[in-house]
N, C-alpha and C positions, 0 to 999 in steps of 0.2 A: 053234354054241356062242357064248354071250354074251361080249363082251369084258370082261376083268377090271376095266376102269376103271369099269364100272357098279356094282361092289361097293365101290368106294372111299368112304371118309368124307372129306368136304372141310371145310375150316375154316368155321366159322359166318360167314355174311355173304358168302361167296364169290360173286362175280357172274358169271353166264353171259349172254353177249350175242352179238351179231353186228354187223357193220360194213359201211358203204358210204361212198362219196364223192359229193358233189353233181355234179361234172362227169360222172361215170361213169353216173349213173342218172337225173338229173332230166329231161333234154331241155328242151323249152320254151326253146330257145336264144335266141329273139327275142321272148319273151312276158314279160308282167309287169314290163316295164321293164328287163329284163336286156340288157346289151350284151356285146360280145365279150370273152372271156377269152383268155389266151395259147394255150390249147388249141383254142379255136374258130378262132383265126387259124392256128395250126400245122397244123390239119387241112386247110387249103386249100393248103398247100405240096405240090406234086407229089412223090409218093413218100414223104411223111412218115408216112402212116398206111396200114397194109395195106388193099389194095382201095379206096383212096381214101375210106374211110368217115369219118363225122364224128359230132359229139355232138348234132346238132340235135334228134333225137328221143330218143336213148339208149334207155332202157326206160320212158320216159314216167312216171316217178315223180311228176313235178310235178302231173300230173292224176290219178294213181292212188294218191296217198299214203294216203288212208284205207284202201283195200284192202290196201296193203302193211303198214300197221300191224296190221290184223286178222290177216294172216299171221304177224307177229311174235308176237302174242298166242297164236295157235294152236300155235306152236312152243314156247311157254313161256318166251320170253326175259325175263330180268330187266332187261336194259338194251339200248339201241340206240345205237351209235356212228355219228354222221352228221356231215357237214360243212356249213357254210354257205358259199355262193359269194360271194366278194368282188365278183365281176362282177355279181351280182344285187343285193347289198346297197348297193354304191356303184358303179353302172355308170359306166364311163369313169373311175373313180377320183374322181368328183366328189361331188355331194351324196347324201345318204341317199335310197334308193328305198323308200318306205314299203310299196309293194306287195310288194316282195321280202322285206322283213322280216315282213310279214303271213303269207307262206307258211310261214316257219319258226315263227312263233308258232302257227299252226294245227297244224303238225306236233308241236310240243311239247305242245299241249293234247291232241291225239289220243293221244300216247304216255302222258301222265299218266292220262288216262281209262282206258287199257288196263292201267294198273299197271306201265308200263315206264319205267325210269329213263333220261332223256335224257343222252347223253354227247357233248358238242359239241366238234368240231374247227373251229378258225377258218380254218386254211389247209391245204387239200388240193390245192394246186397251181394253182388257177384265178385267177391274178393278172389284173386288168383289163389288156387289151391297151394301153390308153392309157398306163398306167404303165410298161409294158415299152418303149414308144416314147420314154420319158424316161430309159431306162437299165435299168429293171427292178431286179432284186435286185443288180445291179452298182452301182447308184446308192444311196448311203447314205440319201437322202431317202425311199426306199421304206419303210425301217424306221419312220419317223415316220408315214407314211401308214397303215401297218399298225396302229399303236397307235390311230389315230383310228377305223379300221374296227372294231377290237376293242371300243372304247368304244360304238360304235353298236349292235353286236350285244348287248352287255351291257345297254344301256339298254332294249332291246326284250324280252330274254329272261331277264335276271338275276334276275327275281322268281320264276322257275320252274326254271331250269337250275342245277344245283349243280356239275357237273363240266365244266371248261374246259380243252381242250387247245389250245395255241397253234399248233404246227406238226405236220404229219404228214410224217415221213421227209424232213428237210431235206437228207439226202444226195442224194435224187433230184432235188429242185427246185433244187439248186445244181450238183452235179457232173454229173448226167445232163442237166440242162437247159441249162447254160452251158458245160460242158466237153465231154461226148461229143456233145451235140446230138441224142440219141435221144429226149429228152423236150422238151416246149415250154419255152422259146421256140426251141429248136433251134440255139442258138449253140455254137460250137466255139472258145471263147476261154479258155484256162487261167487267165489272170489274172482274168477276169470271174467264172469259176467260184469261185475262192478268195475274191474279194470278196463273192460271193453267200453263201458259207458264213458269213462273219463278219456280214454285214448281216442275215441271218436270225437269228443269235444275238442281235444287238442288238435286232431287232424283238421277239423273244421276251421279252427283259428289259424293254423298254419296255411291252409289253402286260401282262406279269405285274404290274409295279409299278402300272400304271393300274387294272387290275381289282382288285388287292388294296386299293387306296384306295377302290374302289367297294363293297367288302365281300365280294368273291369269296373263298371259303375252300378250294376244291378245284381247284388249278391244277397243270397238268403239261404235258408235251410227249411226243410219240411219236417214237422213233427206230427205224430198221431196222438191226438189229445182227447180227453174224455172228461165229462163231469164226474165228480165223486160225491154221490148223494147218500148220506147216511139213512138207513132204513128208518131209524127212530132218532130224530135230532135231539131228543131228550135223554138218550141212553149213552153214557160215557163210553161204553164198549163199542157201540156203533160209530160214535164220533171219532174214536181213536183209529178204528179200522179204516174209516174214510180218509183220515189224515194220512195214514201210511200208504194207502192206495194212491192218493193224490201225489204223494212224494215220488213214488216209483213210476207212475204213469206220466206225470206232468212236470212236477217242479224240479226234479234232478236234471231235467233238460232245459226248461224255460229259465230257471234262475241263473245258471252259469252263463247262458247266452245273453240274457237281458239285464242281469244285475251283477255279473262278474263274480259270483260266489255260489257255492252250494247252500241250500237251506240248512240252518243249524240242526233241525230235527233229522234231516236226511243224513248229515254227517254223524250224528249220534246213533241213529238206527243202523247205519251201514259200517260203523267203525269195526265191528267184529269181522267184516268181510273185506276190510282193507282200503276203503275209500280214502280216508285221510292220508294213507301211506303212498298212494299213487299220484297225488297232487303235488307237483313240484313248484317252486317259486316261479312266477311268471306264466304258469299254464293258463290261468284264468283271464289272461288278456284277450281270450276269445270273445269277450263281450263287446268287441268293437262294433260300432253301429252297423246295422244291416238295412238294406233297402226294402226287404219284405220278409215276412214269415209265412211259410206255407202251412196250412192246417189241413190234415187228413182226418176225416171223421165219418165213421160208419154207424156208431151206436154210442150211447152213454151208459153209465153203470150205477146201479143201486148197490150199496155196500153194507155189509154187516160184519160184526166181530163175533157173532154167534153162528154155530154150525147150521148150515142150510144148503141142501143139495138140490133145491128146486130150480136153480139157475146155474150158469157157469160163466167163467170169464171170457169164453169164446176163443181161447188160445190152445185148445187141446189138439187141434189139427185133425187130419183125416187118415192117418196112417196107423199101422199096428204097433209100431215101436213105442215102448213106454216113454212118457215124458215126465219131467219134474215141474214144480211150480216156478213160474217166472218171478213170483213176488218174494224176492230175496229177503229173508228175515221176517216176512209177514205171510207165511204160507197158510195161516189160519183164517185169513179174510175170506168172506163168502159173498156170493153174488145172487141174492134172492130174486125170484121172478116177480115182475110187476103185472103179469098177465097180459102183456102187450103182444101184438102180432110179431112174428119172427121171420127173418129171411131164411134162405136155405142154409146159411152158415150157423143158424141158431141164434143170431143176434136180434135183440129187441129193436123194434122200429119206433123211434120217438123223435120226430123231426124237431120238436121244440127244444130238444136238448142241444141242437146245433146253435140255435139263437142264444140260448143261455150261455153256452161256452164262449161264443164270440163276444158277447157283452162283458162277460167276466174278465176276459183277457185284457180288454181296454181299461177296465176299472182297476185291475190289480197291478198292471205293468205300465208305469208312466212312459217308459222308453220304447213301448211297443211300436214296431214299424207297421206299415200297411200290411193288411192280411189278404191272402188269396186262399180260397178253398182249392187245394191242389189235388185232393181225391175225395170223392163222395159217390157212393153207388151201392148196388146190392146184387147179390146172387139169388136167383130163383130157378126153379126147375122148368126151364123153357120147353115148350113143345112146338113142333113145326106143323102147321095146319096143312091140309091137302093142297092148298094153292102155293105152298112154299113159304108163306109168311110166318112171322113169330109175333103173336099177339100177347106181348108180355105186359099185361095191365098192371101187375103189382110193381114191377120195376119202374114203369112210367109214373105211377102214383108216387113211388118213393122219391124219384128225382124231382118231380115238380113240387112236392110238399117240402122237400129240403131246400130247394131254391127259394121257395116262399119264406122259409125261416131265415135264410140269408137276408132277404129283403127286409124282414122285420127287424133283424139285428142292425142293419144299416139305419133304419128309422130310429133306433134307440142309441145311435151314436157310434156303432162299430165301423171302423174304417176298412171295409172289405172292398176290394177292387177287381175281383175276378173269381170265376168258378170253373173248375175242371172236373168233368164227370169221369168216374172210373167205372168201366174201362172202355176204351175205344173198341177193343176186340175181345171176344172170348179167348182165354189163354191158359197157360200153365199156372194153376193156383197153388203154388208152393207144395206143402205136404199133402194137399188134396189132389195133386196131379191135375187131370183134366175133368174132374168130377164136379166142379163148381163153375158156373158161368156168370161173369159180371158184365160182359160186353153189351154195348148198345148196337154192336154189329155181331151177328152170329157167325161162327166159323164151324163149318162141317169138318170134323177132324179126320174124316176119311178122304174127302176131295180137296179140303182147304178152301172151298168156295165161301165167299163172304156174302152175307145177306143182312141188310139193315133191318133191325127189329122195329116194332112199333115205338119202343122207347127212343130209338135213334131218330125216328121221324118226328116224334113229339119234341125232342130236344132241338132238332133243326128248326122246327116251327117256333119254339121259344126264342131261339137266337134271332130268327128273322123278325119276330115281333119286337124284341128288344132293340134291334137296330132301327126298325121303323120309328119306334118311340123316340130314340135318341135323335134321329134325323129331323123329326118334327120339332124337337126342342132346340135344335141348333140355330143360332142366329143367322139370318140371311147375309150372304156375302155381298159387298158393294158391287155394283155393276161395273 
C-alpha cells in the first residue's frame, strides 16, 4: 500500500533535495592543492575514528562528481545541498587555491546544466588544521578568516549560486569539537567550547554582512535542533534539566541569530565558562534578517535531571577514544528511553517530534524566516540482496513518515518551503568512520559503485508525485 504522503498537495515552489558534506564524500585528500583539515588531522589520532579509518578517499566524489550529478538528476532532485571545503579553497588558511575553487565551479555548472539548484554551505566542519594550530574556533581571529574565505567562494561562484548557508550545525563544531572531543579537533575544554560557540556566531555575522554587500540575496544558516521534553512535567528537577538542555542545544544558537542576544539563563549558566567575557560590543549585530533557517533533525529528546542510563544523548560516537560531555555545566542531565524504535545510531524514531519542533519555532520566534529541512534521514544496517538491490524498508519508512510530519506542520502554520534528505550517498560518518550508512544511494566501499536503494526510489517517486500535484494545481496559461 502506497504511503499517504504521495497523495499530499505541497505548496507551490516547495523544494525537494538531498545533501552531503565535502569532508564526508570528496576524498582527494592531498590532491588539487588541498591540505589538511582538522578532520584529516583528527583521523590520525589513535582511537579517534572507528577502525582507524580516514577521509583520504571517502567515496571519491572529487573524481566522480559528474556521475553523482547524473544520479541526482535521475532521482528528480530540485536542489543539491553541498559544502565547500575551507581546506581546499584556502589550504593552510593561506592564499586562495584556484584549483580547489575550479572544482566547485565545475560542480555548480554540472548542477545547473542538469536543472538542479545549487544550495551551498560554507562551513561543514573542515577548518584548515593550520588555523586550529593558532587556536581554531576558540580564537576570535578565526571569525575574520572565515569572512575572507566566504568572500573568496562568493567571488568564484556568486554569479551562479543563489543560496548561501554560512554554518552547518554549529552545535557540533563547537560543543562536540571543543567540549566533548568526539568531533574534530577533539579538544575537551569547556571554556574553549563556549568561546567557539560565540566566535562561530561572530563569523556568521561577518560573512552575512560581507556577502550582502556583494549582492547575495538568499542567506541563511543551518542548526540541528531538538525538542526538550521533561520526563515529568510536574518535577522541578526534570523541568530545570529540560531548560538547560534546551539552552545548550537550541537557544544559545537561535536567540543570538533571531533576537540579537543570548538568553539570560544561558548567560547565567555559562558565566563560569566565560560566555559573557567573549562577547564584545557590536558582536550580536549578527541578528541581521536572514532569508531562511535550515533545520537539521534526526531525533528529539526526553530529558531528566535524575540519573538514568536507559538512554543516551546520541553523541558518544563510535571510536575508542574517551569523550567528555558536551553539556557544559549540565553534565548531570539524563536521556531516558521512551521505548521507541531506534536507528543504527541508537537514536529514537519519533516523526511527530519534527512536527512539534517546526510549529514551536514559529510560535516562539516572531522574526523567524522561512524554514527548510536541510537534513533528515537515518542510518540502518543495510544488506545487499542477491540481485544487488538494497531493500531498506526501515529507512524508507523513516523518510516518508518524517516528510508526512513536515506536511502536518505546514497545515498548522509552519512556513516550511523545502526538504533535503540526508544523505545522497553513503559516506564517512565522522567518528564512526564508514560503519554507519545514511545514504539513499549505496556506495560499495571496495569498488565505489553506486546503487540506488529502495529508499532512493521511494524518494524519487515522492518527488514525482509532488510535482504532478503541483502541476495539476497550477493555473492554466493563456493561449
